[in-house]
N, CA, C, O and CB atoms as a CASP TS submission, in Angstrom:
PFRMAT TS
TARGET T0000
AUTHOR 0000-0000-0000
METHOD Language model
MODEL 1
PARENT N/A
ATOM      1  N   MET     1       0.923  -1.359  -0.117  1.00  0.00           N
ATOM      2  CA  MET     1      -0.116   0.078   0.190  1.00  0.00           C
ATOM      3  C   MET     1       0.875   1.166  -0.080  1.00  0.00           C
ATOM      4  O   MET     1       1.990   1.136   0.440  1.00  0.00           O
ATOM      5  CB  MET     1      -0.821   0.292   1.998  1.00  0.00           C
ATOM      6  N   ILE     2       0.416   2.324  -1.048  1.00  0.00           N
ATOM      7  CA  ILE     2       1.202   3.289  -0.683  1.00  0.00           C
ATOM      8  C   ILE     2       0.886   4.406  -0.135  1.00  0.00           C
ATOM      9  O   ILE     2      -0.139   4.953  -0.542  1.00  0.00           O
ATOM     10  CB  ILE     2       1.749   3.551  -1.462  1.00  0.00           C
ATOM     11  N   SER     3       1.637   5.016   0.879  1.00  0.00           N
ATOM     12  CA  SER     3       1.519   5.616   1.876  1.00  0.00           C
ATOM     13  C   SER     3       1.637   7.468   1.348  1.00  0.00           C
ATOM     14  O   SER     3       2.548   7.695   0.552  1.00  0.00           O
ATOM     15  CB  SER     3       2.649   4.923   2.896  1.00  0.00           C
ATOM     16  N   LEU     4       0.910   8.483   1.704  1.00  0.00           N
ATOM     17  CA  LEU     4       1.451   9.839   1.506  1.00  0.00           C
ATOM     18  C   LEU     4       2.585  10.147   1.757  1.00  0.00           C
ATOM     19  O   LEU     4       3.120  11.072   1.146  1.00  0.00           O
ATOM     20  CB  LEU     4       0.910  10.654   2.057  1.00  0.00           C
ATOM     21  N   SER     5       3.093   9.593   2.517  1.00  0.00           N
ATOM     22  CA  SER     5       4.609   9.977   2.858  1.00  0.00           C
ATOM     23  C   SER     5       5.486   9.463   1.591  1.00  0.00           C
ATOM     24  O   SER     5       6.318  10.172   1.026  1.00  0.00           O
ATOM     25  CB  SER     5       5.177   9.179   4.387  1.00  0.00           C
ATOM     26  N   SER     6       5.323   8.752   1.397  1.00  0.00           N
ATOM     27  CA  SER     6       6.216   7.971  -0.281  1.00  0.00           C
ATOM     28  C   SER     6       5.949   8.895  -1.313  1.00  0.00           C
ATOM     29  O   SER     6       6.831   9.202  -2.116  1.00  0.00           O
ATOM     30  CB  SER     6       5.493   6.229  -1.037  1.00  0.00           C
ATOM     31  N   ILE     7       4.570   9.466  -1.373  1.00  0.00           N
ATOM     32  CA  ILE     7       4.105  10.263  -2.339  1.00  0.00           C
ATOM     33  C   ILE     7       4.805  11.265  -2.543  1.00  0.00           C
ATOM     34  O   ILE     7       5.424  11.624  -3.544  1.00  0.00           O
ATOM     35  CB  ILE     7       2.994  10.624  -2.182  1.00  0.00           C
ATOM     36  N   GLY     8       4.639  11.873  -1.183  1.00  0.00           N
ATOM     37  CA  GLY     8       5.693  13.239  -1.073  1.00  0.00           C
ATOM     38  C   GLY     8       7.215  12.822  -0.808  1.00  0.00           C
ATOM     39  O   GLY     8       7.664  13.774  -0.170  1.00  0.00           O
ATOM     40  N   ALA     9       7.933  12.158  -0.925  1.00  0.00           N
ATOM     41  CA  ALA     9       8.995  11.820  -1.047  1.00  0.00           C
ATOM     42  C   ALA     9       9.302  11.317  -2.499  1.00  0.00           C
ATOM     43  O   ALA     9      10.414  11.628  -2.927  1.00  0.00           O
ATOM     44  CB  ALA     9       9.182  11.023  -0.080  1.00  0.00           C
ATOM     45  N   ALA    10       8.743  10.816  -3.064  1.00  0.00           N
ATOM     46  CA  ALA    10       8.767  10.482  -4.752  1.00  0.00           C
ATOM     47  C   ALA    10       8.770  11.841  -5.213  1.00  0.00           C
ATOM     48  O   ALA    10       9.689  12.217  -5.940  1.00  0.00           O
ATOM     49  CB  ALA    10       7.352   9.554  -5.480  1.00  0.00           C
ATOM     50  N   LEU    11       7.608  12.825  -4.788  1.00  0.00           N
ATOM     51  CA  LEU    11       7.700  14.573  -5.550  1.00  0.00           C
ATOM     52  C   LEU    11       9.144  15.492  -5.043  1.00  0.00           C
ATOM     53  O   LEU    11       9.908  16.084  -5.805  1.00  0.00           O
ATOM     54  CB  LEU    11       6.047  15.738  -4.834  1.00  0.00           C
ATOM     55  N   THR    12       9.218  15.428  -3.948  1.00  0.00           N
ATOM     56  CA  THR    12      10.305  15.744  -3.703  1.00  0.00           C
ATOM     57  C   THR    12      11.645  15.358  -4.493  1.00  0.00           C
ATOM     58  O   THR    12      12.408  16.251  -4.861  1.00  0.00           O
ATOM     59  CB  THR    12      10.288  15.440  -2.646  1.00  0.00           C
ATOM     60  N   VAL    13      11.838  14.381  -4.676  1.00  0.00           N
ATOM     61  CA  VAL    13      12.963  13.523  -5.264  1.00  0.00           C
ATOM     62  C   VAL    13      12.626  14.197  -7.045  1.00  0.00           C
ATOM     63  O   VAL    13      13.500  14.841  -7.626  1.00  0.00           O
ATOM     64  CB  VAL    13      12.663  11.390  -4.909  1.00  0.00           C
ATOM     65  N   ILE    14      11.471  13.950  -7.595  1.00  0.00           N
ATOM     66  CA  ILE    14      11.270  14.721  -8.740  1.00  0.00           C
ATOM     67  C   ILE    14      11.384  16.385  -8.919  1.00  0.00           C
ATOM     68  O   ILE    14      11.773  16.864  -9.984  1.00  0.00           O
ATOM     69  CB  ILE    14      10.063  14.356  -9.046  1.00  0.00           C
ATOM     70  N   GLY    15      11.112  16.990  -8.090  1.00  0.00           N
ATOM     71  CA  GLY    15      11.307  18.417  -7.895  1.00  0.00           C
ATOM     72  C   GLY    15      12.773  18.597  -7.828  1.00  0.00           C
ATOM     73  O   GLY    15      13.222  19.594  -8.392  1.00  0.00           O
ATOM     74  N   CYS    16      13.528  17.860  -7.279  1.00  0.00           N
ATOM     75  CA  CYS    16      15.140  18.175  -7.303  1.00  0.00           C
ATOM     76  C   CYS    16      15.800  17.624  -8.486  1.00  0.00           C
ATOM     77  O   CYS    16      16.907  17.977  -8.894  1.00  0.00           O
ATOM     78  CB  CYS    16      15.925  17.548  -6.037  1.00  0.00           C
ATOM     79  N   ALA    17      15.158  16.867  -8.932  1.00  0.00           N
ATOM     80  CA  ALA    17      15.956  16.465 -10.216  1.00  0.00           C
ATOM     81  C   ALA    17      15.655  17.567 -11.468  1.00  0.00           C
ATOM     82  O   ALA    17      16.423  18.143 -12.238  1.00  0.00           O
ATOM     83  CB  ALA    17      15.454  14.834 -10.710  1.00  0.00           C
ATOM     84  N   TYR    18      13.959  17.598 -11.293  1.00  0.00           N
ATOM     85  CA  TYR    18      13.931  19.057 -12.188  1.00  0.00           C
ATOM     86  C   TYR    18      14.649  20.087 -11.821  1.00  0.00           C
ATOM     87  O   TYR    18      15.130  20.885 -12.626  1.00  0.00           O
ATOM     88  CB  TYR    18      12.678  19.699 -12.267  1.00  0.00           C
ATOM     89  N   GLY    19      14.750  20.138 -10.874  1.00  0.00           N
ATOM     90  CA  GLY    19      15.723  21.586 -10.387  1.00  0.00           C
ATOM     91  C   GLY    19      17.291  21.717 -11.042  1.00  0.00           C
ATOM     92  O   GLY    19      17.795  22.661 -11.650  1.00  0.00           O
ATOM     93  N   ILE    20      17.805  20.511 -10.709  1.00  0.00           N
ATOM     94  CA  ILE    20      19.222  20.234 -10.860  1.00  0.00           C
ATOM     95  C   ILE    20      19.294  20.280 -12.608  1.00  0.00           C
ATOM     96  O   ILE    20      19.995  21.090 -13.214  1.00  0.00           O
ATOM     97  CB  ILE    20      19.701  18.615 -10.050  1.00  0.00           C
ATOM     98  N   SER    21      18.500  19.332 -13.211  1.00  0.00           N
ATOM     99  CA  SER    21      18.702  19.304 -14.674  1.00  0.00           C
ATOM    100  C   SER    21      18.361  20.905 -15.464  1.00  0.00           C
ATOM    101  O   SER    21      18.915  21.209 -16.520  1.00  0.00           O
ATOM    102  CB  SER    21      17.624  18.038 -15.260  1.00  0.00           C
ATOM    103  N   THR    22      17.574  21.637 -14.900  1.00  0.00           N
ATOM    104  CA  THR    22      17.401  23.198 -15.570  1.00  0.00           C
ATOM    105  C   THR    22      18.715  23.890 -15.270  1.00  0.00           C
ATOM    106  O   THR    22      19.233  24.552 -16.171  1.00  0.00           O
ATOM    107  CB  THR    22      16.048  24.194 -14.847  1.00  0.00           C
ATOM    108  N   ILE    23      19.337  23.793 -14.015  1.00  0.00           N
ATOM    109  CA  ILE    23      20.441  24.537 -13.432  1.00  0.00           C
ATOM    110  C   ILE    23      21.657  23.780 -14.467  1.00  0.00           C
ATOM    111  O   ILE    23      22.618  24.414 -14.903  1.00  0.00           O
ATOM    112  CB  ILE    23      20.602  24.290 -11.527  1.00  0.00           C
ATOM    113  N   GLY    24      21.466  22.645 -14.694  1.00  0.00           N
ATOM    114  CA  GLY    24      22.652  22.066 -15.471  1.00  0.00           C
ATOM    115  C   GLY    24      22.578  22.708 -17.043  1.00  0.00           C
ATOM    116  O   GLY    24      23.547  23.247 -17.579  1.00  0.00           O
ATOM    117  N   LYS    25      21.293  22.554 -17.659  1.00  0.00           N
ATOM    118  CA  LYS    25      20.421  22.866 -19.109  1.00  0.00           C
ATOM    119  C   LYS    25      21.374  24.711 -19.322  1.00  0.00           C
ATOM    120  O   LYS    25      22.129  25.047 -20.234  1.00  0.00           O
ATOM    121  CB  LYS    25      17.891  22.959 -18.707  1.00  0.00           C
ATOM    122  N   HIS    26      20.861  25.636 -17.943  1.00  0.00           N
ATOM    123  CA  HIS    26      21.103  26.658 -18.745  1.00  0.00           C
ATOM    124  C   HIS    26      22.887  26.823 -18.392  1.00  0.00           C
ATOM    125  O   HIS    26      23.632  27.513 -19.087  1.00  0.00           O
ATOM    126  CB  HIS    26      19.989  28.033 -18.353  1.00  0.00           C
ATOM    127  N   ALA    27      23.257  26.172 -17.390  1.00  0.00           N
ATOM    128  CA  ALA    27      24.906  26.435 -17.064  1.00  0.00           C
ATOM    129  C   ALA    27      25.833  26.073 -18.606  1.00  0.00           C
ATOM    130  O   ALA    27      26.970  26.409 -18.936  1.00  0.00           O
ATOM    131  CB  ALA    27      25.509  25.122 -15.557  1.00  0.00           C
ATOM    132  N   MET    28      24.837  25.294 -19.289  1.00  0.00           N
ATOM    133  CA  MET    28      25.825  24.600 -20.645  1.00  0.00           C
ATOM    134  C   MET    28      25.558  25.807 -21.444  1.00  0.00           C
ATOM    135  O   MET    28      26.445  26.415 -22.042  1.00  0.00           O
ATOM    136  CB  MET    28      25.255  22.883 -21.570  1.00  0.00           C
ATOM    137  N   ASP    29      24.282  26.149 -21.442  1.00  0.00           N
ATOM    138  CA  ASP    29      24.156  27.291 -22.257  1.00  0.00           C
ATOM    139  C   ASP    29      24.634  28.439 -22.080  1.00  0.00           C
ATOM    140  O   ASP    29      24.452  29.388 -22.842  1.00  0.00           O
ATOM    141  CB  ASP    29      23.164  27.534 -22.412  1.00  0.00           C
ATOM    142  N   GLY    30      25.348  28.456 -20.968  1.00  0.00           N
ATOM    143  CA  GLY    30      26.186  29.906 -20.333  1.00  0.00           C
ATOM    144  C   GLY    30      27.483  29.831 -20.825  1.00  0.00           C
ATOM    145  O   GLY    30      28.092  30.764 -21.349  1.00  0.00           O
ATOM    146  N   ILE    31      27.845  28.839 -20.668  1.00  0.00           N
ATOM    147  CA  ILE    31      29.415  28.340 -21.071  1.00  0.00           C
ATOM    148  C   ILE    31      29.580  28.076 -22.410  1.00  0.00           C
ATOM    149  O   ILE    31      30.714  28.193 -22.875  1.00  0.00           O
ATOM    150  CB  ILE    31      29.890  27.011 -20.382  1.00  0.00           C
ATOM    151  N   ALA    32      28.549  27.698 -23.216  1.00  0.00           N
ATOM    152  CA  ALA    32      28.357  27.728 -24.629  1.00  0.00           C
ATOM    153  C   ALA    32      28.521  29.028 -25.504  1.00  0.00           C
ATOM    154  O   ALA    32      29.066  29.305 -26.572  1.00  0.00           O
ATOM    155  CB  ALA    32      27.106  27.276 -24.810  1.00  0.00           C
ATOM    156  N   ARG    33      27.738  29.739 -24.476  1.00  0.00           N
ATOM    157  CA  ARG    33      27.755  31.435 -24.872  1.00  0.00           C
ATOM    158  C   ARG    33      29.318  31.884 -24.481  1.00  0.00           C
ATOM    159  O   ARG    33      30.098  31.701 -25.416  1.00  0.00           O
ATOM    160  CB  ARG    33      26.430  32.520 -23.770  1.00  0.00           C
ATOM    161  N   GLN    34      29.673  32.212 -23.761  1.00  0.00           N
ATOM    162  CA  GLN    34      30.883  32.760 -22.779  1.00  0.00           C
ATOM    163  C   GLN    34      31.803  31.865 -22.641  1.00  0.00           C
ATOM    164  O   GLN    34      32.266  32.002 -21.508  1.00  0.00           O
ATOM    165  CB  GLN    34      30.516  33.125 -21.370  1.00  0.00           C
ATOM    166  N   PRO    35      32.378  30.921 -23.254  1.00  0.00           N
ATOM    167  CA  PRO    35      33.631  29.778 -22.593  1.00  0.00           C
ATOM    168  C   PRO    35      34.476  30.499 -21.621  1.00  0.00           C
ATOM    169  O   PRO    35      34.881  29.876 -20.640  1.00  0.00           O
ATOM    170  CB  PRO    35      34.812  29.122 -23.832  1.00  0.00           C
ATOM    171  N   GLU    36      34.804  31.803 -21.789  1.00  0.00           N
ATOM    172  CA  GLU    36      35.989  32.395 -20.645  1.00  0.00           C
ATOM    173  C   GLU    36      35.199  32.864 -19.594  1.00  0.00           C
ATOM    174  O   GLU    36      35.750  33.776 -18.977  1.00  0.00           O
ATOM    175  CB  GLU    36      37.039  33.730 -21.160  1.00  0.00           C
ATOM    176  N   ALA    37      33.933  32.505 -19.120  1.00  0.00           N
ATOM    177  CA  ALA    37      33.469  32.364 -17.726  1.00  0.00           C
ATOM    178  C   ALA    37      33.025  31.138 -17.424  1.00  0.00           C
ATOM    179  O   ALA    37      32.078  31.091 -16.640  1.00  0.00           O
ATOM    180  CB  ALA    37      32.475  33.225 -17.392  1.00  0.00           C
ATOM    181  N   SER    38      33.539  29.948 -17.917  1.00  0.00           N
ATOM    182  CA  SER    38      33.023  28.800 -17.559  1.00  0.00           C
ATOM    183  C   SER    38      33.163  28.580 -15.867  1.00  0.00           C
ATOM    184  O   SER    38      32.263  28.109 -15.171  1.00  0.00           O
ATOM    185  CB  SER    38      33.742  27.729 -18.429  1.00  0.00           C
ATOM    186  N   ASN    39      34.556  29.050 -15.343  1.00  0.00           N
ATOM    187  CA  ASN    39      34.749  28.478 -13.789  1.00  0.00           C
ATOM    188  C   ASN    39      34.033  29.236 -13.220  1.00  0.00           C
ATOM    189  O   ASN    39      33.585  28.614 -12.256  1.00  0.00           O
ATOM    190  CB  ASN    39      36.122  28.457 -13.059  1.00  0.00           C
ATOM    191  N   LYS    40      33.537  30.497 -13.236  1.00  0.00           N
ATOM    192  CA  LYS    40      32.263  31.058 -12.403  1.00  0.00           C
ATOM    193  C   LYS    40      30.831  30.513 -12.776  1.00  0.00           C
ATOM    194  O   LYS    40      30.011  30.524 -11.858  1.00  0.00           O
ATOM    195  CB  LYS    40      32.171  32.643 -12.600  1.00  0.00           C
ATOM    196  N   ILE    41      30.520  30.149 -13.715  1.00  0.00           N
ATOM    197  CA  ILE    41      29.309  29.519 -14.176  1.00  0.00           C
ATOM    198  C   ILE    41      29.330  27.856 -13.529  1.00  0.00           C
ATOM    199  O   ILE    41      28.318  27.175 -13.363  1.00  0.00           O
ATOM    200  CB  ILE    41      29.295  29.610 -15.968  1.00  0.00           C
ATOM    201  N   GLN    42      30.759  27.420 -13.221  1.00  0.00           N
ATOM    202  CA  GLN    42      30.954  26.459 -13.032  1.00  0.00           C
ATOM    203  C   GLN    42      30.527  26.217 -11.512  1.00  0.00           C
ATOM    204  O   GLN    42      29.791  25.290 -11.173  1.00  0.00           O
ATOM    205  CB  GLN    42      32.120  26.264 -13.479  1.00  0.00           C
ATOM    206  N   THR    43      30.920  26.895 -10.881  1.00  0.00           N
ATOM    207  CA  THR    43      31.125  27.413  -9.588  1.00  0.00           C
ATOM    208  C   THR    43      29.673  27.643  -8.926  1.00  0.00           C
ATOM    209  O   THR    43      29.321  27.191  -7.837  1.00  0.00           O
ATOM    210  CB  THR    43      32.000  28.756  -9.677  1.00  0.00           C
ATOM    211  N   ALA    44      28.943  28.390  -9.747  1.00  0.00           N
ATOM    212  CA  ALA    44      27.995  28.898  -9.101  1.00  0.00           C
ATOM    213  C   ALA    44      26.662  27.906  -9.395  1.00  0.00           C
ATOM    214  O   ALA    44      25.559  28.249  -8.970  1.00  0.00           O
ATOM    215  CB  ALA    44      27.891  30.385  -9.517  1.00  0.00           C
ATOM    216  N   MET    45      26.837  26.676 -10.137  1.00  0.00           N
ATOM    217  CA  MET    45      26.157  25.659 -10.822  1.00  0.00           C
ATOM    218  C   MET    45      26.358  24.470  -9.230  1.00  0.00           C
ATOM    219  O   MET    45      25.458  23.980  -8.548  1.00  0.00           O
ATOM    220  CB  MET    45      27.080  25.173 -12.662  1.00  0.00           C
ATOM    221  N   ILE    46      27.417  24.369  -9.122  1.00  0.00           N
ATOM    222  CA  ILE    46      27.379  23.492  -7.948  1.00  0.00           C
ATOM    223  C   ILE    46      27.067  23.601  -6.655  1.00  0.00           C
ATOM    224  O   ILE    46      26.593  22.756  -5.896  1.00  0.00           O
ATOM    225  CB  ILE    46      28.262  23.120  -7.818  1.00  0.00           C
ATOM    226  N   ILE    47      27.526  25.279  -6.371  1.00  0.00           N
ATOM    227  CA  ILE    47      26.792  25.627  -5.159  1.00  0.00           C
ATOM    228  C   ILE    47      24.999  25.649  -4.892  1.00  0.00           C
ATOM    229  O   ILE    47      24.522  25.480  -3.770  1.00  0.00           O
ATOM    230  CB  ILE    47      27.306  26.964  -4.969  1.00  0.00           C
ATOM    231  N   ALA    48      24.281  25.851  -5.946  1.00  0.00           N
ATOM    232  CA  ALA    48      23.200  25.903  -6.458  1.00  0.00           C
ATOM    233  C   ALA    48      22.585  24.372  -6.255  1.00  0.00           C
ATOM    234  O   ALA    48      21.724  24.097  -5.419  1.00  0.00           O
ATOM    235  CB  ALA    48      23.368  26.449  -7.843  1.00  0.00           C
ATOM    236  N   CYS    49      23.296  23.265  -7.336  1.00  0.00           N
ATOM    237  CA  CYS    49      22.802  21.979  -6.974  1.00  0.00           C
ATOM    238  C   CYS    49      22.936  21.635  -5.665  1.00  0.00           C
ATOM    239  O   CYS    49      21.963  21.119  -5.115  1.00  0.00           O
ATOM    240  CB  CYS    49      23.358  21.031  -7.675  1.00  0.00           C
ATOM    241  N   ALA    50      24.118  21.845  -4.943  1.00  0.00           N
ATOM    242  CA  ALA    50      24.302  21.187  -3.896  1.00  0.00           C
ATOM    243  C   ALA    50      22.893  21.884  -2.586  1.00  0.00           C
ATOM    244  O   ALA    50      22.292  21.175  -1.779  1.00  0.00           O
ATOM    245  CB  ALA    50      26.095  21.437  -3.544  1.00  0.00           C
ATOM    246  N   LEU    51      22.684  23.638  -2.798  1.00  0.00           N
ATOM    247  CA  LEU    51      21.332  23.626  -1.913  1.00  0.00           C
ATOM    248  C   LEU    51      20.573  22.969  -2.158  1.00  0.00           C
ATOM    249  O   LEU    51      20.077  22.357  -1.213  1.00  0.00           O
ATOM    250  CB  LEU    51      20.634  24.559  -1.790  1.00  0.00           C
ATOM    251  N   ILE    52      20.003  22.687  -3.634  1.00  0.00           N
ATOM    252  CA  ILE    52      18.972  21.966  -4.056  1.00  0.00           C
ATOM    253  C   ILE    52      19.378  20.778  -3.506  1.00  0.00           C
ATOM    254  O   ILE    52      18.343  20.465  -2.919  1.00  0.00           O
ATOM    255  CB  ILE    52      18.689  21.967  -5.477  1.00  0.00           C
ATOM    256  N   GLU    53      20.176  19.879  -3.278  1.00  0.00           N
ATOM    257  CA  GLU    53      19.952  18.750  -2.500  1.00  0.00           C
ATOM    258  C   GLU    53      19.702  18.276  -1.235  1.00  0.00           C
ATOM    259  O   GLU    53      19.086  17.287  -0.835  1.00  0.00           O
ATOM    260  CB  GLU    53      20.577  18.313  -2.641  1.00  0.00           C
ATOM    261  N   GLY    54      20.618  19.647  -0.372  1.00  0.00           N
ATOM    262  CA  GLY    54      20.216  20.187   0.710  1.00  0.00           C
ATOM    263  C   GLY    54      18.953  20.032   0.808  1.00  0.00           C
ATOM    264  O   GLY    54      18.710  19.027   1.476  1.00  0.00           O
ATOM    265  N   VAL    55      17.910  20.631   0.403  1.00  0.00           N
ATOM    266  CA  VAL    55      16.583  21.227   0.888  1.00  0.00           C
ATOM    267  C   VAL    55      15.932  19.612   0.291  1.00  0.00           C
ATOM    268  O   VAL    55      15.085  19.096   1.021  1.00  0.00           O
ATOM    269  CB  VAL    55      15.931  23.084   0.010  1.00  0.00           C
ATOM    270  N   SER    56      16.281  18.944  -0.846  1.00  0.00           N
ATOM    271  CA  SER    56      15.291  17.802  -1.093  1.00  0.00           C
ATOM    272  C   SER    56      15.604  16.941  -0.279  1.00  0.00           C
ATOM    273  O   SER    56      14.573  16.318  -0.027  1.00  0.00           O
ATOM    274  CB  SER    56      15.225  17.194  -2.378  1.00  0.00           C
ATOM    275  N   LEU    57      16.581  16.469   0.382  1.00  0.00           N
ATOM    276  CA  LEU    57      16.849  15.592   1.753  1.00  0.00           C
ATOM    277  C   LEU    57      16.104  15.962   2.886  1.00  0.00           C
ATOM    278  O   LEU    57      15.478  15.114   3.522  1.00  0.00           O
ATOM    279  CB  LEU    57      18.279  15.667   2.242  1.00  0.00           C
ATOM    280  N   PHE    58      16.116  17.308   3.238  1.00  0.00           N
ATOM    281  CA  PHE    58      15.010  17.684   4.467  1.00  0.00           C
ATOM    282  C   PHE    58      13.867  17.470   3.680  1.00  0.00           C
ATOM    283  O   PHE    58      13.052  17.054   4.504  1.00  0.00           O
ATOM    284  CB  PHE    58      15.018  19.339   5.201  1.00  0.00           C
ATOM    285  N   GLY    59      13.422  17.494   2.801  1.00  0.00           N
ATOM    286  CA  GLY    59      11.906  17.087   2.373  1.00  0.00           C
ATOM    287  C   GLY    59      11.785  15.600   2.416  1.00  0.00           C
ATOM    288  O   GLY    59      10.810  15.171   3.033  1.00  0.00           O
ATOM    289  N   VAL    60      12.703  14.622   1.802  1.00  0.00           N
ATOM    290  CA  VAL    60      12.423  13.685   1.685  1.00  0.00           C
ATOM    291  C   VAL    60      12.423  13.196   3.719  1.00  0.00           C
ATOM    292  O   VAL    60      11.491  12.659   4.318  1.00  0.00           O
ATOM    293  CB  VAL    60      13.409  13.084   0.438  1.00  0.00           C
ATOM    294  N   VAL    61      13.436  13.518   4.159  1.00  0.00           N
ATOM    295  CA  VAL    61      13.433  12.984   5.894  1.00  0.00           C
ATOM    296  C   VAL    61      11.905  13.585   6.420  1.00  0.00           C
ATOM    297  O   VAL    61      11.357  12.969   7.334  1.00  0.00           O
ATOM    298  CB  VAL    61      15.029  13.900   7.071  1.00  0.00           C
ATOM    299  N   VAL    62      11.354  14.565   5.944  1.00  0.00           N
ATOM    300  CA  VAL    62       9.990  15.173   6.512  1.00  0.00           C
ATOM    301  C   VAL    62       8.918  14.597   6.017  1.00  0.00           C
ATOM    302  O   VAL    62       7.836  14.574   6.603  1.00  0.00           O
ATOM    303  CB  VAL    62       9.781  16.577   6.263  1.00  0.00           C
ATOM    304  N   ALA    63       9.145  14.081   4.881  1.00  0.00           N
ATOM    305  CA  ALA    63       8.101  13.279   4.430  1.00  0.00           C
ATOM    306  C   ALA    63       8.008  11.529   5.357  1.00  0.00           C
ATOM    307  O   ALA    63       6.990  11.024   5.831  1.00  0.00           O
ATOM    308  CB  ALA    63       8.452  13.180   2.652  1.00  0.00           C
ATOM    309  N   LEU    64       8.989  11.127   5.362  1.00  0.00           N
ATOM    310  CA  LEU    64       9.037   9.763   5.445  1.00  0.00           C
ATOM    311  C   LEU    64       8.692   9.762   7.389  1.00  0.00           C
ATOM    312  O   LEU    64       8.026   8.937   8.014  1.00  0.00           O
ATOM    313  CB  LEU    64      10.797   9.061   4.714  1.00  0.00           C
ATOM    314  N   ILE    65       9.383  10.920   7.894  1.00  0.00           N
ATOM    315  CA  ILE    65       8.733  11.060   9.305  1.00  0.00           C
ATOM    316  C   ILE    65       7.152  11.183   9.644  1.00  0.00           C
ATOM    317  O   ILE    65       6.537  10.650  10.568  1.00  0.00           O
ATOM    318  CB  ILE    65       9.292  12.244   9.841  1.00  0.00           C
ATOM    319  N   LYS    66       6.726  11.957   8.729  1.00  0.00           N
ATOM    320  CA  LYS    66       5.358  12.638   9.094  1.00  0.00           C
ATOM    321  C   LYS    66       4.442  10.701   8.393  1.00  0.00           C
ATOM    322  O   LYS    66       3.220  10.551   8.419  1.00  0.00           O
ATOM    323  CB  LYS    66       4.943  14.826   7.772  1.00  0.00           C
TER
END
């Protein structure tokens, strides 16, 4: 039987995957347009992905606790 907590955890993971893929897509577009700024873009992308991962981990834990 599927519980609401597992649905919440699944939605959190789907949202995280969408966010990280969007960041990756736009970072690649930015690097393609300005290759000289690739280090700054990559650093900002890694920081943003880490923040999204942290929030998604928190969401999964909250969903499974409830």
